[in-house]
Rosetta silent file (secondary structure, phi, psi, omega in degrees, C-alpha in Angstrom):
SEQUENCE: XXXXXXXXXXXXXXXXXXXXXXXXXXXXXXXXXXXXXXXXXXXXXXXXXXXXXXXXXXXXXXXXXXXXXXXXXXXXXXXXXXXXXXXXXXXXXXXXXXXXXXXXXXXXXXXXXXXXXXXXXXXXXXXXXXXXXXXXXXXXXXXXXXXXXXXXXXXXXXXXXXXXXXXXXXXXXXXXXXXXXXXXXXXXXXXXXXXXXXXXXXXXXXXXXXXXXXXXXXXXXXXXXXXXXXXXXXXXXXXX
SCORE:     score description
SCORE:     0.000 S_00000001
   1 L     0.000  -41.873 -178.711  -29.265   34.509   27.096 S_00000001
   2 H   -60.888  -37.091  178.448  -26.868   32.203   28.913 S_00000001
   3 H   -62.636  -38.978  177.914  -27.823   29.386   26.485 S_00000001
   4 H   -65.610  -34.564  177.853  -26.819   31.446   23.444 S_00000001
   5 H   -66.919  -45.193  179.402  -23.560   32.235   25.183 S_00000001
   6 H   -63.478  -42.754  179.034  -22.890   28.568   25.891 S_00000001
   7 H   -61.816  -41.188  179.152  -23.725   27.628   22.213 S_00000001
   8 H   -61.697  -39.969 -179.696  -21.360   30.383   21.037 S_00000001
   9 H   -63.147  -44.803 -179.218  -18.601   28.987   23.301 S_00000001
  10 H   -61.816  -43.868 -176.231  -19.124   25.436   21.970 S_00000001
  11 H   -67.008  -37.805  179.433  -19.025   26.622   18.316 S_00000001
  12 H   -65.365  -37.818 -177.620  -15.891   28.741   19.052 S_00000001
  13 H   -72.347  -42.300  179.167  -14.204   25.718   20.622 S_00000001
  14 H   -59.074  -45.880 -177.596  -15.082   23.452   17.703 S_00000001
  15 H   -60.795  -36.108 -175.305  -13.615   26.027   15.302 S_00000001
  16 H   -92.434  -28.667 -171.742  -10.378   26.352   17.273 S_00000001
  17 H   -85.806  -31.356 -178.240   -9.880   22.836   18.587 S_00000001
  18 H   -67.845  -41.843  171.897  -10.325   20.840   15.347 S_00000001
  19 H   -57.297  -40.502 -178.984   -7.451   22.688   13.520 S_00000001
  20 H   -67.092  -36.981  178.918   -5.314   22.129   16.560 S_00000001
  21 H   -70.003  -31.886  175.750   -6.126   18.435   16.620 S_00000001
  22 H   -66.110  -44.715  175.905   -5.253   18.193   12.929 S_00000001
  23 H   -61.133  -42.652 -177.247   -1.872   19.850   13.591 S_00000001
  24 H   -66.607  -39.316 -179.563   -1.218   17.641   16.631 S_00000001
  25 H   -64.545  -43.508 -179.757   -2.129   14.434   14.687 S_00000001
  26 H   -68.620  -32.385  176.337    0.166   15.345   11.830 S_00000001
  27 H   -64.435  -42.740 -175.594    2.898   16.205   14.370 S_00000001
  28 H   -70.223  -25.140  171.214    2.570   12.845   16.060 S_00000001
  29 L   102.613  165.702 -178.677    3.079   11.122   12.704 S_00000001
  30 H   -59.345  -34.015 -178.098    1.584    8.432   10.510 S_00000001
  31 H   -54.438  -40.410 -176.957    2.333    5.645   12.941 S_00000001
  32 H   -64.628  -27.491 -176.671   -0.211    7.029   15.444 S_00000001
  33 H   -92.855  -38.083 -172.865   -2.983    6.903   12.805 S_00000001
  34 H   -85.827  -70.474 -167.776   -2.180    3.631   11.019 S_00000001
  35 L   -75.246  -38.713 -176.737   -0.732    0.924   13.171 S_00000001
  36 L    54.524   70.802  168.090   -1.970    2.163   16.601 S_00000001
  37 L   -60.994  174.278 -173.415    0.430    0.422   19.011 S_00000001
  38 H   -60.844  -49.347  179.283   -0.874    0.078   22.529 S_00000001
  39 H   -62.099  -48.436 -178.224    0.589    3.398   23.833 S_00000001
  40 H   -63.996  -29.106  179.285   -0.471    5.373   20.830 S_00000001
  41 H   -66.889  -42.723  178.954   -3.967    3.793   21.074 S_00000001
  42 H   -66.696  -38.714  174.724   -4.192    5.129   24.694 S_00000001
  43 H   -59.813  -40.506  179.068   -2.994    8.563   23.562 S_00000001
  44 H   -66.961  -44.270  178.818   -5.708    8.754   20.959 S_00000001
  45 H   -60.626  -40.517  179.097   -8.347    7.740   23.524 S_00000001
  46 H   -64.491  -46.270  177.058   -7.053   10.367   25.963 S_00000001
  47 H   -57.605  -42.325  179.970   -7.102   13.056   23.304 S_00000001
  48 H   -64.616  -41.837  179.761  -10.620   12.134   22.390 S_00000001
  49 H   -64.681  -45.495  177.647  -11.754   12.344   26.000 S_00000001
  50 H   -60.089  -48.894  178.782  -10.079   15.720   26.559 S_00000001
  51 H   -64.023  -40.815 -178.983  -11.419   17.213   23.351 S_00000001
  52 H   -66.684  -44.208  179.414  -14.941   15.820   23.847 S_00000001
  53 H   -61.663  -42.255 -178.191  -15.178   17.175   27.377 S_00000001
  54 H   -63.509  -40.857 -178.313  -13.894   20.615   26.280 S_00000001
  55 H   -74.850  -39.447 -171.189  -16.408   20.888   23.409 S_00000001
  56 H   -77.912  -32.635 -170.548  -19.445   19.491   25.270 S_00000001
  57 L  -114.820  105.000  179.228  -19.057   21.451   28.548 S_00000001
  58 L   -66.878  -12.302 -179.624  -18.771   25.221   28.293 S_00000001
  59 L   -75.772  -19.613 -179.409  -17.914   25.471   31.998 S_00000001
  60 L   -79.338  133.940 -179.657  -14.530   23.893   31.317 S_00000001
  61 L   -69.287  134.840 -168.081  -11.791   26.443   30.688 S_00000001
  62 H   -77.624  -42.950 -177.091  -10.586   26.288   27.102 S_00000001
  63 H   -62.441  -41.445  171.647   -6.938   27.244   27.429 S_00000001
  64 H   -54.332  -38.254  177.793   -6.026   24.448   29.912 S_00000001
  65 H   -64.077  -40.643  177.150   -7.507   21.999   27.411 S_00000001
  66 H   -63.149  -45.667  176.473   -5.280   23.357   24.685 S_00000001
  67 H   -58.204  -39.784  176.002   -2.362   23.056   26.992 S_00000001
  68 H   -65.015  -41.979 -179.671   -3.261   19.464   27.833 S_00000001
  69 H   -64.496  -42.788  175.985   -3.514   18.487   24.177 S_00000001
  70 H   -60.348  -44.860 -177.177   -0.098   20.011   23.404 S_00000001
  71 H   -63.474  -39.554  177.542    1.369   18.208   26.444 S_00000001
  72 H   -65.191  -39.774 -179.034   -0.067   14.863   25.385 S_00000001
  73 H   -65.709  -43.321  177.177    1.356   15.234   21.902 S_00000001
  74 H   -61.764  -39.808  177.671    4.783   16.093   23.252 S_00000001
  75 H   -63.638  -39.044  177.619    4.683   13.111   25.566 S_00000001
  76 H   -63.766  -42.232  177.562    3.752   10.798   22.707 S_00000001
  77 H   -63.546  -42.919  177.063    6.724   12.076   20.730 S_00000001
  78 H   -61.156  -46.513  178.183    9.050   11.663   23.669 S_00000001
  79 H   -64.119  -42.014  179.125    7.940    8.128   24.304 S_00000001
  80 H   -60.419  -40.667  175.222    8.172    7.218   20.618 S_00000001
  81 H   -64.203  -41.087 -176.664   11.774    8.496   20.571 S_00000001
  82 H   -66.234  -37.379  177.136   12.602    6.736   23.796 S_00000001
  83 H   -60.251  -37.938  177.022   11.201    3.464   22.429 S_00000001
  84 H   -65.297  -39.796 -179.605   13.577    3.761   19.441 S_00000001
  85 H   -77.026  -26.851 -175.018   16.504    4.297   21.779 S_00000001
  86 L  -124.920  109.401 -178.881   15.559    1.718   24.317 S_00000001
  87 H   -63.777  -40.692  178.740   14.551   -1.707   23.010 S_00000001
  88 H   -61.239  -43.405  177.762   13.312   -2.934   26.407 S_00000001
  89 H   -63.264  -42.293  178.282   10.959    0.034   26.808 S_00000001
  90 H   -58.010  -43.166 -179.046    9.670   -0.606   23.236 S_00000001
  91 H   -70.816  -28.365 -178.174    8.880   -4.201   24.020 S_00000001
  92 H   -78.547  -33.053 -176.687    7.155   -3.153   27.310 S_00000001
  93 H   -91.604   -4.543  179.846    4.902   -0.553   25.611 S_00000001
  94 L  -145.252  162.622  177.954    3.908   -2.500   22.561 S_00000001
  95 L   -78.790  146.689  170.500    3.069   -6.098   21.548 S_00000001
  96 L   -85.647  156.030  174.382    5.614   -8.361   20.006 S_00000001
  97 L   -65.271  142.403 -177.178    4.847  -10.324   16.782 S_00000001
  98 E  -118.358  122.971  176.654    3.385  -13.666   17.734 S_00000001
  99 E   -74.701  122.758 -177.621    4.008  -16.877   15.734 S_00000001
 100 E  -120.769  -13.530  175.059    0.668  -18.602   15.192 S_00000001
 101 E  -139.772  130.485  173.703    1.425  -21.009   12.246 S_00000001
 102 E  -137.745  125.501  176.798    4.722  -22.832   11.514 S_00000001
 103 L    53.580   50.067  173.545    5.247  -25.405    8.778 S_00000001
 104 L    67.899   15.107 -179.986    1.483  -25.728    8.266 S_00000001
 105 E  -124.641  130.737  177.403    0.781  -26.309   11.941 S_00000001
 106 E   -64.149  134.132  171.497   -1.135  -24.012   14.291 S_00000001
 107 L   -90.277   90.969 -166.208    0.843  -22.844   17.313 S_00000001
 108 H   -65.005  -39.692 -177.714   -1.992  -23.403   19.776 S_00000001
 109 H   -61.293  -42.834  177.201   -0.282  -22.089   22.841 S_00000001
 110 H   -68.662  -38.381  177.253    0.510  -18.715   21.200 S_00000001
 111 H   -58.224  -40.083 -179.053   -3.020  -18.492   19.755 S_00000001
 112 H   -70.924  -34.940  178.770   -4.455  -18.850   23.253 S_00000001
 113 H   -61.066  -38.075 -178.086   -2.064  -16.195   24.596 S_00000001
 114 L  -106.207   12.851  171.894   -3.367  -13.556   22.229 S_00000001
 115 L    56.898   46.641  175.947   -6.943  -14.922   22.236 S_00000001
 116 L  -107.650  128.087  176.750   -7.113  -15.708   18.534 S_00000001
 117 L   -89.519  166.320  173.948   -9.456  -18.540   17.419 S_00000001
 118 H   -55.396  -41.813 -176.395   -9.118  -20.826   14.443 S_00000001
 119 H   -63.296  -36.133  179.704  -11.905  -18.921   12.755 S_00000001
 120 H   -60.304  -53.323 -175.103  -10.022  -15.606   13.235 S_00000001
 121 H   -64.981  -40.602  176.876   -6.871  -16.966   11.599 S_00000001
 122 H   -61.049  -36.872  178.244   -8.673  -18.765    8.788 S_00000001
 123 H   -68.123  -44.632 -174.772  -10.483  -15.560    7.906 S_00000001
 124 H   -67.346  -35.120  176.421   -7.226  -13.559    7.997 S_00000001
 125 H   -63.362  -42.598  178.036   -5.554  -16.212    5.840 S_00000001
 126 H   -64.901  -32.414  178.767   -8.380  -15.998    3.233 S_00000001
 127 H   -68.392  -20.525  176.192   -7.931  -12.253    3.241 S_00000001
 128 L   -95.928    6.483 -179.357   -4.307  -12.998    2.157 S_00000001
 129 L    65.743   30.736  175.888   -5.632  -15.320   -0.637 S_00000001
 130 L  -110.770  121.374 -177.261   -4.350  -18.356    1.326 S_00000001
 131 L  -120.452    8.256  175.722   -6.962  -21.160    1.486 S_00000001
 132 L  -136.837  117.432  178.489   -4.829  -24.064    2.720 S_00000001
 133 H   -60.615  -34.986 -178.718   -3.072  -23.878    6.100 S_00000001
 134 H   -63.237  -17.178  178.992   -0.661  -26.665    5.016 S_00000001
 135 H   -83.018   -7.864 -173.977    0.763  -24.191    2.367 S_00000001
 136 E   -87.588  128.949  172.631    1.979  -21.763    5.105 S_00000001
 137 E   -75.821  -55.482  172.511    5.645  -21.788    6.041 S_00000001
 138 E  -154.215  155.355 -179.736    4.987  -19.379    8.924 S_00000001
 139 E  -139.944  136.359  178.618    2.416  -16.765    9.889 S_00000001
 140 E  -121.326  135.524  166.262    2.776  -13.951   12.450 S_00000001
 141 E   -89.854  116.408 -174.807    0.211  -11.714   14.171 S_00000001
 142 L   -73.457  175.166  178.415    1.891   -8.357   14.162 S_00000001
 143 L   -62.281  -29.353 -178.889    1.725   -5.740   16.940 S_00000001
 144 L   -89.041    3.500  177.680   -1.130   -3.995   15.134 S_00000001
 145 L    88.950    1.324  178.726   -3.143   -7.266   14.862 S_00000001
 146 L   -82.341  155.923  177.074   -2.500   -7.832   11.157 S_00000001
 147 E  -103.079  125.770  176.937   -1.429  -11.216    9.882 S_00000001
 148 E  -104.953  131.696 -174.615    1.853  -11.618    7.992 S_00000001
 149 E  -125.042  130.720  170.295    2.114  -14.868    5.965 S_00000001
 150 E  -115.576  117.322 -177.268    5.083  -16.552    4.344 S_00000001
 151 E   -82.172  160.172  173.412    4.149  -19.445    2.091 S_00000001
 152 L   -62.990  141.018 -172.116    6.234  -22.542    1.601 S_00000001
 153 H   -50.346  -39.309 -178.159    8.667  -21.971   -1.360 S_00000001
 154 H   -75.893   -7.773 -179.306    6.893  -24.470   -3.582 S_00000001
 155 H  -103.778   -9.543 -178.236    3.549  -22.731   -2.895 S_00000001
 156 L   -74.546  148.717  176.077    4.625  -19.180   -3.615 S_00000001
 157 L   -70.102  130.862 -175.550    3.454  -17.571   -6.856 S_00000001
 158 L   -70.831  148.649  174.177    6.229  -17.601   -9.349 S_00000001
 159 L   -90.200  166.877 -175.799    7.539  -14.289  -10.613 S_00000001
 160 L   -60.077  -35.899 -176.021    8.001  -13.376  -14.300 S_00000001
 161 L   -76.185  -12.137  175.981   11.716  -13.934  -14.184 S_00000001
 162 L   -85.514  -47.291 -178.883   11.177  -17.475  -12.859 S_00000001
 163 L  -143.247  166.972  179.077    8.720  -18.911  -15.295 S_00000001
 164 L  -115.325    9.481  176.210    6.698  -17.805  -18.309 S_00000001
 165 L  -110.102  156.230 -179.894    3.613  -19.753  -17.620 S_00000001
 166 L   -69.437  135.388  177.583    0.754  -18.846  -15.388 S_00000001
 167 L   -66.655  149.327  178.884    0.967  -20.346  -11.802 S_00000001
 168 L   -80.182  140.842 -178.876   -1.548  -22.932  -10.846 S_00000001
 169 L   -75.582  152.157  174.875   -4.020  -21.704   -8.170 S_00000001
 170 L   -67.071  144.856  176.711   -4.080  -23.265   -4.731 S_00000001
 171 L   -75.332  159.512  175.407   -6.945  -25.668   -3.971 S_00000001
 172 L   -81.005  144.313 -179.131   -9.580  -24.804   -1.452 S_00000001
 173 L  -106.009  134.287  176.304   -9.398  -26.364    1.998 S_00000001
 174 E  -111.249  122.503 -175.245  -12.580  -27.637    3.773 S_00000001
 175 E   -79.001  123.755 -177.620  -12.518  -27.681    7.487 S_00000001
 176 E  -116.553  -12.995  172.192  -13.811  -30.968    8.992 S_00000001
 177 E  -143.372  134.605  170.383  -12.686  -30.791   12.650 S_00000001
 178 E  -129.186  111.515  174.792  -12.339  -27.729   14.885 S_00000001
 179 L    57.573   43.311  177.497  -11.038  -28.211   18.364 S_00000001
 180 L    85.918   -0.349 -175.192  -12.159  -31.827   18.569 S_00000001
 181 E  -108.154  122.718 -178.346  -15.534  -31.185   17.018 S_00000001
 182 E   -73.128  135.935  176.163  -16.513  -32.803   13.689 S_00000001
 183 L   -99.016   90.984 -172.719  -17.976  -30.409   11.067 S_00000001
 184 H   -66.259  -29.499 -179.321  -20.560  -32.765    9.581 S_00000001
 185 H   -66.759  -37.350  178.858  -21.822  -30.186    7.057 S_00000001
 186 H   -67.816  -40.913  178.829  -18.405  -29.982    5.421 S_00000001
 187 H   -58.865  -48.146 -173.911  -18.132  -33.791    5.331 S_00000001
 188 H   -66.507  -36.909  179.137  -21.601  -34.096    3.792 S_00000001
 189 H   -63.187  -34.713  176.858  -20.759  -31.406    1.161 S_00000001
 190 L   -85.888    4.421 -178.443  -17.771  -33.494    0.109 S_00000001
 191 L    69.549   29.781 -178.608  -19.810  -36.690    0.046 S_00000001
 192 L  -116.214  173.042  177.152  -17.936  -38.113    3.012 S_00000001
 193 L  -141.251  179.756 -175.572  -18.937  -39.334    6.442 S_00000001
 194 H   -63.803  -39.096  179.629  -17.597  -39.777    9.993 S_00000001
 195 H   -58.218  -42.387  175.371  -16.443  -43.365    9.302 S_00000001
 196 H   -60.896  -44.089  179.452  -14.240  -42.147    6.456 S_00000001
 197 H   -63.198  -43.075  177.041  -12.785  -39.458    8.641 S_00000001
 198 H   -63.369  -35.363  176.746  -11.973  -41.811   11.480 S_00000001
 199 H   -63.520  -45.270  178.567  -10.357  -44.207    9.025 S_00000001
 200 H   -65.159  -35.348  176.897   -8.147  -41.449    7.675 S_00000001
 201 H   -65.666  -42.413  178.937   -7.198  -40.393   11.210 S_00000001
 202 H   -60.399  -31.680  174.427   -6.268  -43.931   12.026 S_00000001
 203 H   -65.518  -19.896  175.556   -3.881  -43.903    9.122 S_00000001
 204 L  -102.139   17.110  179.892   -2.151  -41.071   10.765 S_00000001
 205 L    57.738   35.867  176.418   -2.167  -43.035   14.090 S_00000001
 206 L  -113.545  116.284 -174.176   -4.785  -40.717   15.630 S_00000001
 207 L  -103.668  -21.963 -173.616   -7.394  -42.726   17.520 S_00000001
 208 L  -116.039  119.511  178.688   -9.108  -39.942   19.519 S_00000001
 209 H   -64.374  -29.804 -178.918  -10.813  -37.076   17.637 S_00000001
 210 H   -62.544  -17.678  176.716  -10.551  -34.958   20.801 S_00000001
 211 H   -79.829   -5.393 -173.356   -6.764  -34.856   20.166 S_00000001
 212 E   -97.392  119.223  178.630   -7.340  -32.999   16.912 S_00000001
 213 E   -78.001  -42.440 -178.545   -7.107  -29.223   17.102 S_00000001
 214 E  -157.705  137.022  178.292   -7.845  -28.684   13.424 S_00000001
 215 E  -144.021  142.565 -177.889   -8.365  -30.855   10.412 S_00000001
 216 E  -147.739  157.650  176.293   -9.186  -30.072    6.814 S_00000001
 217 E  -122.756  150.717  178.596   -9.401  -31.818    3.440 S_00000001
 218 L   -95.752 -166.016 -176.451   -8.474  -30.428    0.026 S_00000001
 219 L   -72.832  -17.444  177.575  -10.288  -30.944   -3.236 S_00000001
 220 L   -97.315   12.445  179.087   -8.608  -34.318   -3.674 S_00000001
 221 L    60.082   32.106  172.735   -9.909  -35.318   -0.191 S_00000001
 222 L   -83.879  126.725 -172.935   -6.390  -35.406    1.226 S_00000001
 223 E   -90.179  135.106  174.819   -6.600  -34.915    5.032 S_00000001
 224 E  -123.117  136.615 -168.936   -4.393  -32.396    6.831 S_00000001
 225 E  -130.572  138.813  165.322   -4.292  -32.451   10.615 S_00000001
 226 E  -120.177  123.971  179.479   -2.992  -30.197   13.476 S_00000001
 227 E   -81.371  160.404  177.656   -2.998  -31.950   16.906 S_00000001
 228 L   -65.595  -33.823 -177.280   -3.830  -30.298   20.138 S_00000001
 229 L  -128.887   68.511 -179.740   -0.366  -31.164   21.430 S_00000001
 230 L   -65.612  145.629 -172.066    1.910  -31.330   18.354 S_00000001
 231 L   -71.612  -23.347 -169.535    5.361  -32.619   19.161 S_00000001
 232 L   -95.020   -1.152 -166.275    7.415  -29.974   17.428 S_00000001
 233 H   -73.068  -19.901 -178.988    5.964  -26.786   18.876 S_00000001
 234 H   -77.286  -13.523  179.382    8.603  -26.557   21.659 S_00000001
 235 H  -105.985   10.393 -179.482   11.399  -26.158   19.052 S_00000001
 236 L   -69.674  135.888 -179.041    9.729  -23.476   16.966 S_00000001
 237 L   -67.898  148.199  179.751   12.019  -20.459   16.482 S_00000001
 238 L   -90.590  131.719 -179.429   10.973  -17.190   18.135 S_00000001
 239 L  -101.207  130.353  175.234   10.307  -14.213   15.855 S_00000001
 240 L  -130.840    0.000    0.000   11.098  -10.730   17.078 S_00000001
């Protein structure tokens, strides 16, 4: 008999708690569902834990759980309002945009700070229909982990009011060096070899492949290089 009572309690809690969660989520706003900043992410995790424990364990009193859910939602709205009023608190409770590419060069120090690899960024660039790093004016990893890309002016797709002819598509970039390691498969695909690569690097006054963080060639076999310690990274403007 007790089992049936417990099952009834669980079903009753599901019926009552899910509409409450829907109301609370709509109350907290679109930002809590979409971007999920750090604090909002923790709020969602906490709500999930509270609701899960309440539904799964009939021994837990239901009304205190309802009170806890409402209190968490009110706290989230208070913090969201406070973050708008206080810029320092907002920066403390959420990530700032991070510059990862500037003028076609990877900002290696910032990439390491946020634990993003070359492969991560290249994939995110491809998802933005950008296949050549050297075409990028700057790229930012936003607070929600998304990549924002601004192409160099001459590489941006022209609008109708600018020209009446179709824009030429960007060429594909083939990665040949990643963090000092030669990608022989890409070289072979392009009909090139290590000797050719080293010769091209020498033309750029690069004698040690270990100094190369990223290198790629386009369809015309033009080599593009980002060094592990590029000289201009100290003067890159900060984006906030």
